[in-house]
VEXTI-732578 format. One record per residue (C-alpha): residue in one letter; x negated, y, z negated. Coordinates in steps of 0.25 Angstrom, whole numbers, padded with zeros to 4 digits, always signed. Layout:
# VEXTI-732578
aXYZ;...
END
This chain:
# VEXTI-732578
x+0078-0063+0018;x+0082-0053+0007;x+0089-0058-0006;x+0100-0047-0011;x+0108-0053-0023;x+0122-0049-0022;x+0124-0049-0008;x+0137-0047-0001;x+0146-0057+0000;x+0150-0055+0014;x+0145-0068+0022;x+0136-0066+0033;x+0141-0065+0046;x+0134-0067+0061;x+0133-0056+0069;x+0135-0058+0085;x+0133-0047+0093;x+0131-0047+0110;x+0116-0050+0108;x+0114-0057+0095;x+0118-0063+0083;x+0113-0060+0067;x+0119-0064+0054;x+0123-0051+0046;x+0120-0052+0031;x+0130-0047+0021;x+0119-0041+0013;x+0116-0030+0024;x+0121-0018+0032;x+0119-0020+0050;x+0118-0007+0058;x+0125-0009+0072;x+0121+0001+0083;x+0111+0004+0094;x+0100+0006+0083;x+0089-0004+0085;x+0087-0005+0070;x+0101-0008+0069;x+0104-0023+0062;x+0115-0025+0074;x+0110-0018+0087;x+0120-0016+0098;x+0112-0011+0110;x+0123-0004+0118;x+0124+0011+0121;x+0140+0010+0115;x+0135+0007+0103;x+0131+0018+0094;x+0116+0019+0088;x+0123+0017+0073;x+0135+0009+0075;x+0141+0001+0064;x+0136-0004+0052;x+0139-0020+0047;x+0140-0023+0032;x+0146-0030+0021;x+0157-0027+0010;x+0160-0035-0001;x+0164-0048+0008;x+0166-0043+0019;x+0158-0039+0033;x+0161-0021+0037;x+0157-0016+0050;x+0157-0001+0049;x+0155+0008+0062;x+0146+0020+0058;x+0151+0031+0068;x+0148+0024+0081;x+0152+0031+0095;x+0158+0021+0101;x+0164+0013+0089;x+0164-0002+0083;x+0177-0011+0086;x+0184-0023+0081;x+0194-0029+0093;x+0195-0015+0100;x+0197-0008+0087;x+0187+0004+0084;x+0183+0002+0069;x+0175+0010+0060;x+0173-0002+0049;x+0179-0016+0049;x+0177-0029+0041;x+0171-0039+0050;x+0167-0053+0049;x+0168-0069+0056;x+0174-0066+0069;x+0174-0051+0070;x+0167-0044+0084;x+0165-0030+0084;x+0162-0021+0097;x+0154-0009+0098;x+0153+0003+0105;x+0166-0001+0114;x+0177-0011+0109;x+0178-0019+0122;x+0164-0022+0126;x+0155-0016+0115;x+0143-0024+0109;x+0151-0034+0100;x+0147-0040+0086;x+0153-0051+0082;x+0153-0059+0068;x+0154-0071+0064;x+0152-0080+0052;x+0139-0087+0047;x+0142-0102+0044;x+0135-0111+0034;x+0125-0120+0038;x+0130-0134+0038;x+0119-0144+0031;x+0107-0148+0041;x+0111-0136+0049;x+0099-0124+0051;x+0104-0110+0046;x+0103-0103+0057;x+0109-0091+0050;x+0109-0091+0034;x+0100-0086+0026;x+0100-0089+0012;x+0112-0080+0005;x+0103-0074-0005;x+0095-0069+0004;x+0104-0058+0008;x+0097-0059+0024;x+0103-0067+0032;x+0092-0073+0044;x+0090-0085+0051;x+0082-0095+0045;x+0069-0098+0052;x+0069-0112+0046;x+0076-0124+0039;x+0072-0137+0035;x+0080-0148+0027;x+0073-0150+0013;x+0068-0164+0012;x+0068-0171-0001;x+0054-0169-0002;x+0045-0154-0004;x+0046-0144+0007;x+0032-0138+0008;x+0031-0123+0014;x+0020-0118+0020;x+0012-0113+0034;x+0006-0127+0037;x+0013-0134+0048;x+0014-0147+0038;x+0023-0140+0029;x+0038-0144+0028;x+0042-0128+0031;x+0030-0123+0039;x+0030-0106+0037;x+0022-0100+0049;x+0018-0090+0041;x+0003-0084+0038;x+0007-0080+0023;x+0011-0094+0020;x+0002-0104+0014;x-0001-0115+0021;x+0007-0124+0010;x+0014-0113+0005;x+0026-0120-0005;x+0032-0130-0006;x+0048-0133-0010;x+0050-0145-0018;x+0063-0152-0022;x+0064-0152-0037;x+0070-0167-0044;x+0082-0163-0048;x+0086-0155-0035;x+0083-0142-0030;x+0069-0135-0025;x+0058-0128-0029;x+0047-0120-0021;x+0033-0121-0025;x+0022-0112-0020;x+0010-0119-0016;x-0001-0109-0021;x+0003-0101-0007;x-0005-0087-0005;x+0007-0079-0004;x+0017-0085-0013;x+0030-0093-0014;x+0042-0083-0017;x+0057-0088-0023;x+0067-0076-0021;x+0056-0066-0021;x+0047-0071-0032;x+0033-0078-0031;x+0035-0092-0036;x+0026-0104-0039;x+0037-0114-0041;x+0052-0112-0042;x+0065-0118-0040;x+0073-0114-0028;x+0088-0112-0025;x+0096-0111-0013;x+0098-0096-0016;x+0082-0093-0018;x+0073-0089-0007;x+0060-0094-0006;x+0049-0083+0000;x+0035-0090+0007;x+0030-0080+0016;x+0039-0074+0026;x+0048-0085+0023;x+0060-0087+0014;x+0066-0102+0012;x+0077-0104+0006;x+0086-0119+0001;x+0101-0119+0008;x+0106-0133+0009;x+0095-0143+0009;x+0087-0135+0019;x+0076-0125+0016;x+0077-0112+0025;x+0067-0103+0029;x+0069-0088+0034;x+0057-0081+0038;x+0054-0065+0035;x+0053-0062+0052;x+0049-0047+0049;x+0063-0043+0053;x+0067-0037+0040;x+0074-0025+0035;x+0071-0016+0023;x+0082-0009+0013;x+0078+0001+0003;x+0088+0005-0008;x+0086+0018-0016;x+0072+0018-0018;x+0068+0026-0032;x+0053+0027-0034;x+0048+0034-0047;x+0034+0038-0053;x+0028+0044-0066;x+0032+0046-0079;x+0044+0056-0074;x+0048+0046-0065;x+0046+0055-0053;x+0054+0051-0041;x+0046+0047-0027;x+0058+0040-0021;x+0072+0044-0023;x+0083+0033-0018;x+0076+0031-0004;x+0083+0019+0005;x+0085+0014+0017;x+0089+0001+0026;x+0079-0002+0036;x+0082-0013+0048;x+0073-0025+0053;x+0062-0020+0062;x+0063-0005+0059;x+0053+0006+0059;x+0055+0015+0047;x+0046+0029+0045;x+0046+0034+0031;x+0044+0049+0032;x+0045+0063+0023;x+0035+0072+0019;x+0023+0070+0008;x+0028+0066-0005;x+0040+0061+0000;x+0039+0045-0006;x+0036+0039+0007;x+0023+0031+0001;x+0032+0029-0011;x+0044+0022-0002;x+0033+0015+0004;x+0029+0008-0010;x+0043+0006-0013;x+0046-0002+0001;x+0034-0010+0000;x+0034-0012-0016;x+0021-0008-0019;x+0028+0002-0027;x+0043-0003-0029;x+0053+0008-0031;x+0059+0009-0045;x+0072+0010-0040;x+0079+0004-0027;x+0076-0008-0017;x+0069-0012-0005;x+0075-0023+0001;x+0067-0032+0012;x+0077-0038+0020;x+0086-0039+0009;x+0076-0044-0001;x+0071-0035-0013;x+0058-0030-0011;x+0054-0027-0025;x+0059-0040-0031;x+0054-0049-0019;x+0041-0041-0019;x+0032-0052-0020;x+0037-0060-0009;x+0041-0050+0001;x+0028-0041-0001;x+0021-0049+0009;x+0030-0046+0019;x+0028-0031+0018;x+0016-0024+0026;x+0010-0012+0021;x+0000-0003+0028;x-0004+0009+0019;x-0007+0024+0024;x-0022+0019+0020;x-0030+0008+0026;x-0030-0006+0021;x-0041-0010+0030;x-0053-0012+0030;x-0058-0003+0040;x-0074-0009+0042;x-0067-0022+0047;x-0062-0024+0060;x-0046-0025+0063;x-0047-0041+0064;x-0056-0043+0053;x-0048-0034+0043;x-0036-0041+0047;x-0041-0055+0046;x-0047-0052+0032;x-0031-0046+0028;x-0026-0059+0033;x-0036-0067+0024;x-0031-0060+0013;x-0016-0060+0016;x-0015-0074+0022;x-0014-0088+0014;x-0029-0094+0011;x-0023-0105+0020;x-0021-0097+0032;x-0031-0101+0044;x-0041-0092+0049;x-0034-0095+0062;x-0022-0090+0057;x-0026-0078+0051;x-0033-0075+0063;x-0022-0076+0072;x-0012-0067+0064;x-0023-0056+0065;x-0024-0057+0078;x-0009-0058+0078;x-0009-0043+0071;x-0019-0036+0079;x-0012-0040+0092;x+0001-0035+0086;x-0006-0022+0082;x-0012-0019+0094;x-0025-0021+0089;x-0031-0032+0098;x-0043-0023+0103;x-0046-0017+0090;x-0047-0031+0083;x-0062-0030+0081;x-0064-0017+0079;x-0067-0011+0065;x-0055-0004+0059;x-0063+0008+0055;x-0064+0011+0069;x-0050+0010+0074;x-0042+0022+0077;x-0030+0026+0065;x-0018+0020+0073;x-0026+0007+0076;x-0030+0007+0061;x-0015+0008+0057;x-0013-0002+0065;x-0024-0012+0058;x-0017-0009+0046;x-0003-0014+0052;x-0010-0027+0056;x-0015-0030+0042;x-0002-0029+0035;x+0005-0038+0050;x-0003-0050+0044;x+0007-0054+0036;x+0018-0052+0046;x+0026-0042+0035;x+0040-0038+0038;x+0040-0024+0032;x+0028-0016+0036;x+0025-0003+0029;x+0015+0008+0034;x+0010+0019+0024;x+0009+0032+0035;x+0002+0023+0047;x+0001+0036+0055;x-0006+0045+0044;x-0018+0052+0052;x-0015+0047+0066;x-0014+0054+0078;x+0001+0056+0086;x-0005+0044+0095;x-0010+0035+0083;x+0003+0038+0076;x+0013+0036+0088;x+0006+0024+0090;x+0006+0017+0075;x+0020+0020+0075;x+0023+0012+0088;x+0015+0001+0081;x+0024+0001+0069;x+0036+0002+0080;x+0032-0010+0087;x+0030-0018+0072;x+0043-0015+0069;x+0049-0019+0081;x+0040-0033+0082;x+0049-0037+0068;x+0045-0028+0056;x+0051-0017+0047;x+0041-0006+0046;x+0040+0007+0037;x+0032+0018+0040;x+0027+0030+0030;x+0023+0041+0039;x+0021+0056+0037;x+0021+0057+0053;x+0035+0060+0061;x+0028+0058+0075;x+0033+0044+0078;x+0046+0041+0068;x+0053+0038+0082;x+0047+0026+0083;x+0053+0022+0069;x+0067+0016+0067;x+0070+0024+0054;x+0065+0036+0047;x+0065+0038+0031;x+0061+0051+0028;x+0058+0054+0013;x+0059+0068+0007;x+0051+0072-0004;x+0056+0064-0017;x+0056+0052-0011;x+0071+0053-0004;x+0076+0051+0009;x+0078+0062+0018;x+0082+0053+0030;x+0082+0039+0035;x+0087+0034+0048;x+0081+0033+0063;x+0070+0045+0065;x+0076+0053+0075;x+0089+0056+0068;x+0077+0061+0057;x+0076+0076+0061;x+0090+0080+0064;x+0095+0074+0052;x+0084+0084+0045;x+0088+0095+0053;x+0075+0098+0060;x+0068+0096+0073;x+0055+0094+0067;x+0048+0083+0056;x+0040+0096+0052;x+0053+0103+0048;x+0059+0093+0040;x+0047+0090+0031;x+0047+0104+0028;x+0062+0103+0024;x+0058+0092+0014;x+0049+0101+0006;x+0059+0112+0006;x+0072+0106+0004;x+0077+0099-0009;x+0073+0084-0007;x+0085+0080-0013;x+0093+0085-0004;x+0087+0078+0007;x+0091+0065+0001;x+0105+0068-0001;x+0106+0075+0012;x+0103+0060+0019;x+0111+0053+0010;x+0124+0062+0015;x+0120+0060+0030;x+0125+0052+0041;x+0110+0046+0042;x+0111+0040+0029;x+0124+0033+0030;x+0119+0027+0044;x+0104+0023+0041;x+0105+0022+0027;x+0118+0018+0019;x+0124+0009+0033;x+0111+0000+0031;x+0109-0001+0017;x+0112-0015+0012;x+0117-0018-0003;x+0109-0013-0016;x+0101-0025-0020;x+0103-0028-0036;x+0096-0039-0037;x+0086-0040-0050;x+0072-0039-0048;x+0061-0036-0058;x+0058-0022-0063;x+0043-0023-0058;x+0043-0030-0043;x+0031-0041-0044;x+0022-0049-0033;x+0021-0061-0041;x+0007-0065-0045;x-0005-0063-0035;x-0008-0076-0026;x-0019-0075-0018;x-0023-0084-0007;x-0034-0088-0015;x-0043-0080-0025;x-0054-0085-0020;x-0051-0084-0005;x-0045-0069-0007;x-0059-0066-0012;x-0067-0074-0001;x-0059-0064+0009;x-0060-0051+0001;x-0075-0054+0000;x-0078-0057+0016;x-0069-0044+0018;x-0076-0035+0010;x-0088-0039+0014;x-0084-0037+0029;x-0080-0023+0026;x-0093-0020+0019;x-0102-0026+0031;x-0094-0017+0040;x-0096-0004+0034;x-0110+0001+0036;x-0110+0011+0027;x-0111+0003+0016;x-0121-0007+0022;x-0131+0004+0022;x-0127+0010+0008;x-0128-0003+0005;x-0143-0007+0009;x-0149+0008+0007;x-0143+0011-0006;x-0151-0001-0013;x-0165+0002-0004;x-0165+0018-0008;x-0160+0015-0022;x-0171+0005-0023;x-0183+0013-0015;x-0181+0023-0025;x-0182+0015-0036;x-0194+0010-0032;x-0200+0023-0029;x-0197+0025-0045;x-0203+0014-0049;x-0216+0013-0039;x-0224+0002-0041;x-0220+0001-0057;x-0210+0003-0067;x-0215+0009-0078;x-0213+0019-0089;x-0213+0031-0080;x-0203+0026-0071;x-0195+0015-0079;x-0181+0024-0081;x-0179+0029-0067;x-0184+0015-0061;x-0172+0009-0069;x-0164+0022-0067;x-0164+0020-0053;x-0161+0005-0053;x-0150+0010-0061;x-0144+0019-0052;x-0145+0009-0040;x-0138+0000-0046;x-0127+0009-0050;x-0126+0015-0037;x-0126+0003-0028;x-0115-0002-0037;x-0105+0007-0037;x-0108+0014-0025;x-0105+0001-0017;x-0091+0000-0026;x-0086+0013-0029;x-0078+0013-0018;x-0074+0001-0013;x-0062+0000-0019;x-0055+0014-0017;x-0056+0013-0002;x-0050-0001-0002;x-0038+0002-0011;x-0027+0002+0000;x-0032-0010+0005;x-0032-0017-0008;x-0017-0011-0013;x-0013-0017+0000;x-0021-0032+0000;x-0017-0031-0015;x-0002-0031-0012;x-0002-0042-0002;x-0012-0052-0011;x-0024-0048-0013;x-0030-0051-0027;x-0035-0040-0035;x-0048-0048-0040;x-0051-0055-0029;x-0052-0039-0022;x-0060-0034-0032;x-0069-0047-0032;x-0073-0046-0019;x-0076-0032-0020;x-0086-0036-0031;x-0092-0048-0024;x-0095-0039-0011;x-0099-0028-0019;x-0106-0034-0030;x-0114-0042-0020;x-0119-0031-0012;x-0121-0024-0025;x-0130-0032-0032;x-0139-0033-0018;x-0139-0020-0019;x-0146-0020-0032;x-0155-0031-0031;x-0159-0024-0019;x-0162-0011-0025;x-0169-0017-0037;x-0178-0024-0027;x-0181-0013-0019;x-0185-0004-0030;x-0192-0015-0041;x-0197-0026-0032;x-0212-0026-0035;x-0213-0016-0046;x-0218-0018-0058;x-0209-0015-0070;x-0218-0013-0081;x-0224-0002-0088;x-0240+0002-0087;x-0247-0005-0099;x-0258+0001-0106;x-0272-0009-0109;x-0271-0018-0121;x-0255-0016-0120;x-0246-0028-0121;x-0240-0031-0107;x-0227-0027-0102;x-0214-0033-0100;x-0215-0037-0085;x-0203-0047-0084;x-0189-0046-0085;x-0179-0051-0096;x-0174-0064-0089;x-0182-0064-0075;x-0191-0054-0068;x-0188-0040-0070;x-0184-0038-0055;x-0174-0051-0054;x-0169-0043-0069;x-0168-0028-0063;x-0160-0033-0050;x-0149-0040-0059;x-0149-0028-0068;x-0147-0020-0056;x-0138-0028-0050;x-0129-0030-0062;x-0129-0015-0064;x-0125-0012-0049;x-0114-0021-0051;x-0106-0015-0063;x-0109-0004-0056;x-0102-0009-0043;x-0090-0012-0053;x-0089+0001-0059;x-0089+0006-0045;x-0077-0003-0040;x-0070+0003-0053;x-0073+0016-0047;x-0067+0013-0035;x-0055+0006-0042;x-0052+0018-0051;x-0051+0030-0040;x-0041+0032-0030;x-0050+0039-0018;x-0063+0035-0013;x-0067+0048-0013;x-0068+0048-0029;x-0078+0036-0030;x-0090+0044-0026;x-0089+0054-0039;x-0087+0043-0048;x-0098+0034-0042;x-0108+0046-0045;x-0101+0048-0059;x-0101+0033-0064;x-0116+0032-0059;x-0122+0045-0066;x-0113+0038-0079;x-0120+0025-0077;x-0134+0033-0076;x-0131+0040-0088;x-0128+0027-0095;x-0137+0019-0091;x-0147+0022-0104;x-0158+0027-0097;x-0151+0042-0095;x-0145+0044-0109;x-0148+0038-0122;x-0137+0029-0124;x-0140+0019-0136;x-0136+0023-0149;x-0127+0033-0144;x-0112+0031-0148;x-0103+0031-0136;x-0114+0033-0125;x-0119+0019-0128;x-0106+0011-0128;x-0100+0019-0114;x-0114+0015-0109;x-0110+0001-0112;x-0099+0001-0101;x-0110+0006-0090;x-0117-0003-0082;x-0129+0005-0081;x-0132+0004-0095;x-0132-0011-0094;x-0138-0012-0079;x-0150-0001-0085;x-0152-0008-0099;x-0153-0022-0091;x-0163-0015-0082;x-0172-0009-0094;x-0172-0021-0101;x-0178-0029-0088;x-0189-0018-0087;x-0192-0016-0102;x-0187-0001-0102;x-0190+0000-0117;x-0206-0002-0114;x-0206+0001-0100;x-0203+0016-0100;x-0207+0027-0109;x-0198+0025-0122;x-0187+0035-0124;x-0174+0035-0130;x-0168+0031-0119;x-0178+0018-0115;x-0176+0014-0131;x-0162+0010-0128;x-0161-0004-0134;x-0153-0009-0121;x-0168-0008-0113;x-0175-0017-0121;x-0180-0029-0114;x-0173-0041-0121;x-0165-0052-0114;x-0152-0050-0123;x-0150-0037-0119;x-0153-0039-0103;x-0145-0051-0102;x-0132-0043-0112;x-0134-0031-0101;x-0134-0040-0088;x-0121-0046-0094;x-0115-0033-0098;x-0114-0028-0084;x-0105-0041-0077;x-0095-0037-0089;x-0096-0024-0085;x-0094-0027-0071;x-0081-0037-0075;x-0075-0025-0082;x-0076-0016-0072;x-0070-0027-0062;x-0057-0028-0072;x-0057-0012-0071;x-0057-0012-0056;x-0045-0023-0057;x-0037-0016-0065;x-0039-0003-0057;x-0036-0010-0043;x-0022-0015-0050;x-0021+0001-0051;x-0022+0004-0039;x-0011-0007-0033;x+0002-0005-0030;x+0012-0004-0040;x+0018-0018-0038;x+0005-0025-0039;x+0002-0019-0053;x+0017-0023-0058;
END
């Protein structure tokens, strides 16, 4: 359903053909012809592919013949344009026995009668209701559970989702019951709000309206149209135009391919159509509803498959989809309900024989099917794909495109951005963008090359580079194809007010702890399936620990104390940083997509901290135990001298060293997450890891004199190694254990309790500060709509 302010005042009509009947909406245009994507399909050879258009002007309906071969007739007269209304009967292709279309008025529902055809006038889209209940005097509870007054069989609906309550002074209000995916009123998320006859309540895939003492439900079954009106996108201080007035209509169950040379604005258009980066001008209508205004509600009905995989490829197909289902469905969804939906999409995508296979071992085409299956879990009505055939061989590409054709035929509107032109014939419509984001063609793929005047697509793309880009746009707008496929199908422009910056409303995760639990279990499974990571995780602390033991020998003394502490410090820094420095950047595509569908930013980060932190601290403990267990830590004392310090500050030396190395490694891990959130490519992490390690070693206090050096000393306070090594030096009493030098005379190395406790407190504080920086950097990488 779509809200359309200022809709035409012509009445809705019932159109009855020889094979079907439907309610026609005065806010839309209807194409008549043999084209399967027409709104009114007449499968008769005498009817032209594009025969006529039916639309409203002011308060009346008009039928216009668009140059058909055999004509349109009213009572035997051939007509080119004529008003129609209740009682009108037209014939197409032949005045005597051509396919007919008869118009009838829509009677208002009588009290107590199920309104079988009328949807709310405010919606602008007219569909049959899926349920009608008489409003009782008490509260109407709405949800997925079968003991609700209105049961919505939809997994994105919570078990007890909302209540429609009668107000003491008359009227009703809708109250959200802390649902997972929220309750919406006219596209806006609400906790409690009054409801009038003109209002639309959105819950899951259903829209609910009050009418004559009844609660009427309309279900979004997936067969929705997409109307794009004059999209303009500008970027930068110079307002450079990336999209220039792109607009087109797309019918239900259609497959649209968006093609064009590099730099033509295909990805920009995709972001504008999905609402991730709303256009600066223009409108996107989701079945008549302003997508940008109602994005909070409609975003969950949009599926997006980015070019990069949004899957953890270390998992099996079934397990990856199961974790995604846990995150996307309400927390009160039973395990068997989620498993049933996962099995359903696996079967729909033809993955039954691959369900228990690791995703990384699948072919490129099969992996893309899994990515599509991930989006189909929540039954989106609009499905967008960015370069799904990139890198695939011609056979795989054909398979993927035919899969998309099948998805559209099953009741979805599918838009695919592609560089390839090998399988365009399976699409219903083709949009070709010229450089500068200008429309060079829109219509059936089979007519495109003849329109451009070339026999091969490479020639057409070369022409885009050599000719004026604006001329292509002007040529298309002056063409019969523009009138037939764009202008004739355009709906009236939407002028309803909307916020300057579209909002998704407050995030409402199913439960922060529940989401965290799912993320921790998934991340643990991913790491457990990564054999290389497991090998490095076990080998690295052993190797560094053995190096430390070789340096220490049987005793840490004046000769080796500094080297032993530096080795422990380097070991803590490397284990922590190496564990985390790639973990965010390599999952960026996954994070960006899951964030849009409800992932909590803080839960995502803390799941990383919990799992990686446990591993890192365990490695630090192992490293220290391997390196120093059984090793004496004291200088050789000459006869008659006072006994050396042989205990730590607050406990034995080995446990204190384990704690110090563990906290140092944890802080280094958090600093690694900062780097991972900062960079744009995974390849940039390794040079930064080396740089960070060198800087921390230098600022540890055993490579460079820091105490009393203005500037350097203050910078060192922000470096974890300064405090980690300080704690270790205090524990072993480095000032008395090693040869006296300017470095070992550092006050931070004194064997005293306050200083050791302070250092132990600084490391968690630094870790917390790094965590806050990571949260800010994660937000920077999110889609534009999430940052508003």
